[in-house]
Residue frames as a rotation matrix with the C-alpha (Angstrom) as fourth column:
UNK 1
0.921 0.342 0.190 193.32
-0.002 -0.482 0.876 134.03
0.391 -0.807 -0.443 283.99
UNK 2
-0.049 -0.972 0.230 196.41
-0.291 -0.206 -0.934 135.28
0.955 -0.113 -0.273 285.79
UNK 3
0.780 0.199 -0.594 197.29
0.454 0.474 0.755 133.51
0.432 -0.858 0.279 289.00
UNK 4
0.736 -0.540 0.408 199.42
-0.649 -0.734 0.200 135.32
0.192 -0.412 -0.891 291.55
UNK 5
0.649 -0.629 -0.428 202.91
0.512 0.778 -0.365 133.99
0.562 0.017 0.827 292.02
UNK 6
0.896 -0.426 0.127 205.52
-0.379 -0.581 0.720 134.70
-0.233 -0.693 -0.682 294.64
UNK 7
0.580 -0.810 -0.084 209.18
0.504 0.438 -0.745 134.59
0.640 0.389 0.662 293.63
UNK 8
0.916 -0.316 0.246 211.60
-0.393 -0.586 0.709 135.25
-0.080 -0.746 -0.661 296.44
UNK 9
0.369 -0.878 -0.306 215.38
0.060 0.350 -0.935 135.05
0.928 0.326 0.181 296.11
UNK 10
0.989 -0.108 0.104 217.02
-0.104 0.010 0.995 133.96
-0.108 -0.994 -0.002 299.31
UNK 11
0.563 -0.825 -0.047 220.66
-0.261 -0.124 -0.957 134.89
0.784 0.551 -0.285 299.10
UNK 12
-0.104 -0.653 0.750 221.87
-0.952 -0.152 -0.264 134.42
0.287 -0.742 -0.606 302.65
UNK 13
-0.728 -0.247 -0.639 222.68
-0.093 0.960 -0.265 131.11
0.679 -0.133 -0.722 304.29
UNK 14
-0.904 0.419 0.085 220.31
-0.111 -0.040 -0.993 132.03
-0.413 -0.907 0.082 307.12
UNK 15
-0.130 0.887 -0.443 217.38
-0.925 -0.269 -0.268 132.41
-0.357 0.375 0.855 304.67
UNK 16
-0.188 -0.009 -0.982 218.17
-0.655 0.747 0.118 129.07
0.732 0.665 -0.146 303.01
UNK 17
-0.949 -0.180 -0.259 218.26
0.077 0.664 -0.743 127.41
0.306 -0.726 -0.617 306.45
UNK 18
-0.621 0.783 0.033 214.86
-0.485 -0.351 -0.801 128.96
-0.616 -0.514 0.597 307.27
UNK 19
0.056 0.616 -0.786 213.36
-0.985 0.162 0.057 127.54
0.162 0.771 0.616 304.06
UNK 20
-0.540 -0.340 -0.770 214.83
-0.276 0.936 -0.220 124.13
0.795 0.094 -0.599 304.89
UNK 21
-0.981 0.195 0.015 213.25
0.030 0.228 -0.973 124.22
-0.193 -0.954 -0.229 308.36
UNK 22
-0.309 0.917 -0.251 209.91
-0.798 -0.394 -0.456 125.35
-0.517 0.060 0.854 306.91
UNK 23
-0.072 0.237 -0.969 209.89
-0.800 0.567 0.197 122.47
0.596 0.789 0.149 304.42
UNK 24
-0.825 -0.295 -0.482 210.69
0.033 0.826 -0.562 120.03
0.564 -0.479 -0.672 307.20
UNK 25
-0.823 0.565 0.059 207.89
-0.201 -0.193 -0.960 121.44
-0.531 -0.802 0.272 309.38
UNK 26
-0.126 0.787 -0.604 205.43
-0.986 -0.165 -0.010 121.25
-0.107 0.594 0.797 306.44
UNK 27
-0.364 -0.085 -0.927 206.30
-0.404 0.912 0.075 117.56
0.839 0.402 -0.367 306.01
UNK 28
-0.986 -0.021 -0.164 205.68
0.140 0.424 -0.895 116.96
0.088 -0.905 -0.415 309.73
UNK 29
-0.516 0.842 -0.158 202.26
-0.402 -0.401 -0.823 118.61
-0.756 -0.362 0.545 309.42
UNK 30
-0.447 0.258 0.857 201.62
0.676 0.725 0.134 116.68
-0.586 0.639 -0.498 306.21
UNK 31
0.673 0.552 -0.493 201.20
0.117 -0.737 -0.666 119.86
-0.731 0.390 -0.560 304.23
UNK 32
0.453 -0.556 0.697 202.74
0.832 -0.017 -0.554 120.99
0.320 0.831 0.455 301.00
UNK 33
-0.555 -0.732 -0.395 205.31
0.811 -0.582 -0.062 123.73
-0.185 -0.355 0.917 301.29
UNK 34
-0.710 0.376 0.596 202.88
0.129 -0.762 0.634 126.06
0.692 0.527 0.493 299.51
UNK 35
0.369 0.906 -0.205 200.10
0.358 0.065 0.932 125.27
0.858 -0.417 -0.300 302.02
UNK 36
0.187 -0.395 -0.900 202.48
0.982 0.053 0.180 125.80
-0.023 -0.917 0.398 304.91
UNK 37
-0.837 -0.543 0.074 203.65
0.547 -0.833 0.076 129.19
0.020 0.104 0.994 303.63
UNK 38
-0.409 0.765 0.498 200.06
0.021 -0.538 0.843 130.33
0.912 0.355 0.204 302.96
UNK 39
0.502 0.565 -0.655 199.01
0.646 0.258 0.718 129.25
0.575 -0.784 -0.235 306.47
UNK 40
-0.264 -0.691 -0.674 201.90
0.941 -0.338 -0.021 131.24
-0.213 -0.639 0.739 307.94
UNK 41
-0.891 -0.023 0.454 200.83
0.216 -0.900 0.378 134.31
0.400 0.434 0.807 305.95
UNK 42
0.059 0.995 0.081 197.21
0.184 -0.091 0.979 133.92
0.981 -0.043 -0.189 307.08
UNK 43
0.388 0.041 -0.921 198.24
0.898 0.208 0.388 133.60
0.207 -0.977 0.044 310.71
UNK 44
-0.663 -0.703 -0.259 200.40
0.734 -0.678 -0.038 136.70
-0.149 -0.216 0.965 310.45
UNK 45
-0.721 0.451 0.526 197.48
0.016 -0.748 0.663 138.66
0.692 0.487 0.533 309.00
UNK 46
0.281 0.903 -0.324 195.05
0.361 0.214 0.908 137.47
0.889 -0.372 -0.266 311.68
UNK 47
-0.315 -0.469 -0.825 197.25
0.934 0.001 -0.357 138.43
0.168 -0.883 0.438 314.61
UNK 48
0.745 0.652 -0.145 195.88
0.667 -0.716 0.207 141.43
0.031 -0.251 -0.968 316.48
UNK 49
-0.139 -0.742 0.655 197.65
0.439 -0.640 -0.631 144.71
0.888 0.200 0.415 316.17
UNK 50
-0.747 -0.213 -0.630 198.29
0.665 -0.202 -0.719 146.70
0.026 -0.956 0.292 319.37
UNK 51
-0.888 0.449 0.097 195.80
-0.435 -0.890 0.136 149.39
0.147 0.078 0.986 318.27
UNK 52
-0.162 0.873 -0.460 192.94
-0.263 0.412 0.873 146.84
0.951 0.262 0.162 318.06
UNK 53
-0.271 0.005 -0.963 193.59
0.766 0.607 -0.212 145.59
0.583 -0.795 -0.168 321.59
UNK 54
-0.959 -0.130 -0.253 193.34
0.261 -0.756 -0.600 149.11
-0.114 -0.641 0.759 322.99
UNK 55
-0.671 0.740 0.035 189.92
-0.551 -0.530 0.644 149.65
0.495 0.413 0.764 321.36
UNK 56
0.093 0.715 -0.693 188.26
0.143 0.679 0.720 146.70
0.985 -0.167 -0.039 323.09
UNK 57
-0.239 -0.125 0.963 187.40
-0.839 -0.473 -0.270 147.62
0.489 -0.872 0.009 326.63
UNK 58
-0.988 -0.150 0.019 187.07
-0.133 0.801 -0.583 145.16
0.072 -0.579 -0.812 329.48
UNK 59
-0.380 0.921 0.090 183.35
-0.435 -0.092 -0.896 145.95
-0.816 -0.380 0.435 329.71
UNK 60
0.206 0.424 -0.882 182.82
-0.978 0.077 -0.191 145.04
-0.014 0.902 0.431 326.06
UNK 61
-0.604 -0.510 -0.612 184.69
-0.509 0.838 -0.196 141.79
0.613 0.194 -0.766 326.56
UNK 62
-0.924 0.298 0.240 182.58
-0.086 0.448 -0.890 140.93
-0.373 -0.843 -0.388 329.61
UNK 63
-0.039 0.953 -0.300 179.39
-0.732 -0.231 -0.641 141.77
-0.680 0.194 0.707 327.71
UNK 64
0.004 -0.038 -0.999 180.45
-0.895 0.445 -0.020 139.44
0.446 0.895 -0.033 324.90
UNK 65
-0.912 -0.364 -0.192 181.21
-0.229 0.837 -0.497 136.70
0.342 -0.409 -0.846 327.42
UNK 66
-0.606 0.760 0.234 177.74
-0.295 0.058 -0.954 137.13
-0.739 -0.647 0.189 328.94
UNK 67
0.202 0.678 -0.707 176.12
-0.941 -0.065 -0.332 136.89
-0.271 0.733 0.625 325.50
UNK 68
-0.376 -0.428 -0.822 178.09
-0.651 0.753 -0.095 133.74
0.660 0.499 -0.562 324.74
UNK 69
-0.987 0.022 0.159 177.03
-0.114 0.603 -0.790 132.19
-0.113 -0.798 -0.592 328.07
UNK 70
-0.215 0.976 -0.038 173.37
-0.581 -0.160 -0.798 133.03
-0.785 -0.150 0.602 327.36
UNK 71
0.198 0.246 -0.949 173.58
-0.961 0.240 -0.139 131.45
0.193 0.939 0.284 323.92
UNK 72
-0.739 -0.527 -0.421 175.26
-0.424 0.848 -0.317 128.35
0.524 -0.056 -0.850 325.35
UNK 73
-0.772 0.521 0.363 172.39
-0.229 0.305 -0.925 127.95
-0.593 -0.797 -0.116 327.81
UNK 74
0.135 0.882 -0.452 169.83
-0.825 -0.152 -0.544 128.20
-0.548 0.446 0.707 324.99
UNK 75
0.362 -0.046 -0.931 171.52
-0.784 0.525 -0.331 125.54
0.504 0.850 0.154 322.89
UNK 76
-0.614 -0.584 0.531 172.56
-0.784 0.531 -0.321 123.31
-0.094 -0.613 -0.784 325.77
UNK 77
0.349 0.684 -0.641 171.30
-0.716 0.635 0.288 119.89
0.604 0.358 0.712 324.75
UNK 78
0.356 -0.225 0.907 171.43
-0.769 0.481 0.421 117.15
-0.531 -0.847 -0.002 327.37
UNK 79
-0.418 -0.579 -0.700 173.62
-0.852 0.516 0.082 114.28
0.314 0.631 -0.709 326.33
UNK 80
0.672 0.614 0.415 172.44
-0.692 0.720 0.055 110.70
-0.265 -0.324 0.908 326.28
UNK 81
-0.364 -0.797 0.481 174.38
-0.515 0.603 0.610 107.47
-0.776 -0.026 -0.630 326.27
UNK 82
-0.707 0.041 -0.706 174.28
-0.650 0.356 0.672 105.10
0.279 0.934 -0.225 323.34
UNK 83
-0.891 0.392 -0.230 172.31
0.445 0.855 -0.265 102.62
0.093 -0.338 -0.937 325.49
UNK 84
-0.422 0.761 -0.494 169.69
0.187 -0.460 -0.868 105.26
-0.887 -0.458 0.051 326.30
UNK 85
-0.369 0.244 -0.897 169.33
-0.838 -0.504 0.208 106.20
-0.401 0.828 0.391 322.64
UNK 86
-0.854 0.024 -0.520 169.01
-0.276 0.826 0.491 102.53
0.441 0.563 -0.699 321.63
UNK 87
-0.767 0.605 -0.212 166.39
0.549 0.449 -0.705 101.98
-0.331 -0.657 -0.677 324.35
UNK 88
-0.281 0.668 -0.690 164.41
-0.272 -0.744 -0.610 104.99
-0.920 0.017 0.391 323.11
UNK 89
-0.531 0.042 -0.847 164.61
-0.847 0.000 0.531 103.77
0.022 0.999 0.036 319.52
UNK 90
-0.937 0.181 -0.299 163.46
0.167 0.983 0.072 100.30
0.307 0.017 -0.951 320.55
UNK 91
-0.556 0.761 -0.334 160.54
0.434 -0.077 -0.898 101.76
-0.709 -0.644 -0.288 322.53
UNK 92
-0.318 0.392 -0.863 159.60
-0.670 -0.737 -0.087 103.96
-0.670 0.551 0.497 319.57
UNK 93
-0.746 -0.002 -0.666 159.58
-0.558 0.549 0.622 100.93
0.365 0.836 -0.411 317.27
UNK 94
-0.864 0.459 -0.207 157.42
0.502 0.752 -0.427 99.00
-0.040 -0.472 -0.881 319.76
UNK 95
-0.356 0.748 -0.560 154.95
0.030 -0.589 -0.807 101.88
-0.934 -0.304 0.187 319.90
UNK 96
-0.459 0.136 -0.878 154.87
-0.852 -0.349 0.391 102.10
-0.253 0.927 0.276 316.09
UNK 97
-0.878 0.124 -0.462 154.13
-0.082 0.913 0.401 98.35
0.471 0.390 -0.791 315.81
UNK 98
-0.728 0.622 -0.288 151.50
0.545 0.269 -0.794 98.59
-0.416 -0.735 -0.535 318.56
UNK 99
-0.311 0.608 -0.730 149.74
-0.413 -0.778 -0.473 101.48
-0.856 0.154 0.493 316.83
UNK 100
-0.622 0.043 -0.782 149.81
-0.763 0.190 0.618 99.63
0.175 0.981 -0.085 313.52
UNK 101
-0.905 0.291 -0.310 148.26
0.321 0.946 -0.049 96.57
0.279 -0.144 -0.949 315.17
UNK 102
-0.526 0.740 -0.419 145.55
0.332 -0.275 -0.902 98.68
-0.783 -0.613 -0.101 316.81
UNK 103
-0.361 0.366 -0.858 144.74
-0.774 -0.631 0.056 100.35
-0.521 0.684 0.511 313.48
UNK 104
-0.808 0.025 -0.589 144.54
-0.393 0.721 0.570 96.90
0.439 0.692 -0.573 311.86
UNK 105
-0.803 0.538 -0.256 142.19
0.579 0.607 -0.544 95.67
-0.138 -0.585 -0.799 314.61
UNK 106
-0.386 0.671 -0.633 140.04
-0.095 -0.712 -0.696 98.79
-0.917 -0.208 0.339 314.29
UNK 107
-0.515 0.168 -0.841 139.80
-0.853 -0.197 0.483 98.32
-0.084 0.966 0.245 310.52
UNK 108
-0.884 0.186 -0.428 138.83
0.070 0.960 0.271 94.68
0.462 0.209 -0.862 310.97
UNK 109
-0.633 0.680 -0.369 136.19
0.574 0.094 -0.813 95.63
-0.519 -0.727 -0.450 313.56
UNK 110
-0.383 0.474 -0.793 134.92
-0.498 -0.829 -0.255 98.42
-0.778 0.297 0.554 311.35
UNK 111
-0.696 0.100 -0.712 134.65
-0.646 0.346 0.680 96.04
0.314 0.933 -0.176 308.40
UNK 112
-0.860 0.381 -0.340 132.84
0.461 0.865 -0.197 93.52
0.219 -0.326 -0.920 310.60
UNK 113
-0.478 0.698 -0.533 130.41
0.305 -0.437 -0.846 96.15
-0.824 -0.567 -0.004 311.88
UNK 114
-0.493 0.260 -0.830 129.80
-0.759 -0.595 0.264 97.47
-0.426 0.760 0.491 308.36
UNK 115
-0.828 0.164 -0.537 128.99
-0.226 0.777 0.587 93.95
0.514 0.607 -0.606 307.18
UNK 116
-0.736 0.573 -0.360 126.63
0.656 0.473 -0.588 93.38
-0.167 -0.669 -0.724 310.13
UNK 117
-0.407 0.587 -0.700 124.83
-0.154 -0.799 -0.581 96.68
-0.900 -0.128 0.416 309.48
UNK 118
-0.642 0.121 -0.757 124.53
-0.766 -0.086 0.636 95.82
0.012 0.989 0.148 305.81
UNK 119
-0.859 0.334 -0.387 122.96
0.269 0.939 0.212 92.43
0.435 0.078 -0.897 306.70
UNK 120
-0.571 0.665 -0.482 120.54
0.555 -0.119 -0.823 94.09
-0.605 -0.737 -0.301 309.11
UNK 121
-0.455 0.382 -0.804 119.53
-0.570 -0.819 -0.066 96.66
-0.684 0.428 0.591 306.50
UNK 122
-0.783 0.125 -0.609 118.96
-0.493 0.472 0.731 93.89
0.379 0.873 -0.308 304.00
UNK 123
-0.775 0.505 -0.379 116.79
0.604 0.768 -0.212 91.91
0.184 -0.394 -0.900 306.44
UNK 124
-0.487 0.609 -0.626 114.81
0.202 -0.619 -0.759 95.01
-0.850 -0.496 0.178 307.38
UNK 125
-0.578 0.240 -0.780 114.17
-0.764 -0.496 0.413 95.77
-0.288 0.834 0.470 303.70
UNK 126
-0.823 0.277 -0.496 112.88
-0.045 0.838 0.544 92.21
0.566 0.470 -0.677 303.24
UNK 127
-0.672 0.556 -0.489 110.57
0.724 0.358 -0.590 92.55
-0.153 -0.750 -0.643 306.27
UNK 128
-0.824 0.324 -0.464 109.05
-0.218 -0.938 -0.268 95.92
-0.523 -0.120 0.844 305.38
UNK 129
-0.610 0.657 -0.443 106.62
-0.615 -0.040 0.787 94.64
0.499 0.753 0.429 302.70
UNK 130
-0.418 0.456 -0.786 105.38
0.390 0.871 0.298 91.86
0.821 -0.182 -0.542 305.00
UNK 131
-0.654 0.170 -0.737 104.64
0.706 -0.212 -0.676 94.26
-0.271 -0.962 0.018 307.88
UNK 132
0.242 0.766 0.596 101.70
0.742 -0.542 0.395 96.57
0.625 0.347 -0.699 308.06
UNK 133
-0.565 -0.566 -0.600 103.47
0.818 -0.478 -0.320 99.66
-0.105 -0.672 0.733 309.44
UNK 134
0.491 0.686 0.537 101.56
0.640 -0.702 0.312 102.75
0.591 0.191 -0.784 310.41
UNK 135
-0.685 -0.725 0.068 103.05
0.530 -0.561 -0.636 105.96
0.499 -0.399 0.769 311.64
UNK 136
0.327 0.721 -0.610 101.34
0.943 -0.294 0.159 107.67
-0.065 -0.627 -0.776 314.56
UNK 137
0.073 -0.278 0.958 101.44
0.535 -0.800 -0.272 111.40
0.842 0.532 0.090 313.71
UNK 138
0.662 0.198 0.723 101.07
-0.417 -0.703 0.575 112.52
0.623 -0.683 -0.383 317.30
UNK 139
0.954 -0.273 -0.127 103.46
0.254 0.504 0.826 112.14
-0.161 -0.820 0.550 320.18
UNK 140
0.440 -0.881 -0.172 107.17
-0.557 -0.418 0.718 112.35
-0.704 -0.220 -0.675 320.75
UNK 141
0.623 -0.237 -0.746 109.34
-0.705 0.243 -0.666 111.39
0.339 0.941 -0.016 317.79
UNK 142
-0.452 -0.891 -0.036 111.72
-0.756 0.405 -0.515 109.49
0.473 -0.206 -0.857 320.06
UNK 143
-0.172 0.423 0.890 109.08
-0.809 0.455 -0.372 107.37
-0.562 -0.784 0.264 321.74
UNK 144
-0.929 -0.194 0.315 108.42
-0.052 0.912 0.407 103.74
-0.366 0.362 -0.857 320.87
UNK 145
-0.134 0.976 0.173 104.74
0.379 0.212 -0.901 104.47
-0.915 -0.055 -0.399 320.30
UNK 146
-0.169 0.037 -0.985 105.44
-0.713 -0.694 0.096 106.13
-0.680 0.719 0.144 316.94
UNK 147
-0.655 -0.085 -0.751 105.48
-0.647 0.577 0.499 102.77
0.390 0.813 -0.433 315.21
UNK 148
0.073 0.730 0.680 102.45
-0.775 0.471 -0.422 100.53
-0.628 -0.496 0.600 315.50
UNK 149
-0.883 -0.440 -0.165 103.05
-0.453 0.705 0.546 97.03
-0.124 0.557 -0.821 314.27
UNK 150
0.027 0.944 -0.329 100.26
-0.980 0.089 0.175 95.25
0.195 0.317 0.928 312.56
UNK 151
0.665 0.413 -0.622 100.39
-0.443 0.889 0.117 91.52
0.601 0.197 0.774 311.95
UNK 152
0.344 -0.602 -0.720 103.56
0.647 0.708 -0.283 90.72
0.681 -0.368 0.633 313.91
UNK 153
0.987 -0.118 -0.106 105.59
0.003 -0.656 0.755 92.14
-0.158 -0.746 -0.647 316.72
UNK 154
0.493 -0.866 -0.081 109.18
-0.790 -0.407 -0.458 93.25
0.364 0.290 -0.885 316.86
UNK 155
0.014 -0.481 0.877 110.04
-0.777 0.547 0.312 90.24
-0.630 -0.686 -0.366 319.01
UNK 156
0.595 0.317 0.739 109.12
0.114 0.876 -0.468 87.94
-0.796 0.362 0.485 316.14
UNK 157
0.844 -0.299 -0.445 111.54
-0.532 -0.370 -0.761 89.48
0.063 0.879 -0.472 313.62
UNK 158
0.777 -0.622 0.097 114.41
0.593 0.776 0.215 87.15
-0.209 -0.110 0.972 312.71
UNK 159
0.787 -0.617 -0.027 117.74
-0.605 -0.761 -0.235 88.99
0.125 0.201 -0.972 313.09
UNK 160
0.816 -0.539 0.210 120.70
0.447 0.818 0.361 86.78
-0.366 -0.201 0.909 312.26
């Protein structure tokens, strides 16, 4: 691949002095001479020509300024101090720990309730053969009179 190369012969003392000053300035900017020269070329190419300035009207410039202001308002993010951010992070961590603890308690309570229901179901299954249960076909399904207890009463059932 061919890389472009610039070879310039500087014959006058004034040109040599200009190169010397450019090298010195590049060192001050901590750039290589090549980087410095390329930056100078870029800047020269970016500079506006007089024709371009005439094309932009004051109204267009004002319209662009208004658009920029509107965009700045949309992206305006309130700033916070480091202390405020740390406080928010600490509060967030406290909430996370609190929620985890509540979930743990709920799981423990749910496990406890599941075990209690399982025990009750087991005791009810053991009691069913010893009871003489009859279903009353008439009446409200939600009423207590649907179940008629034979030999014992509900108050006598051991529920532990």
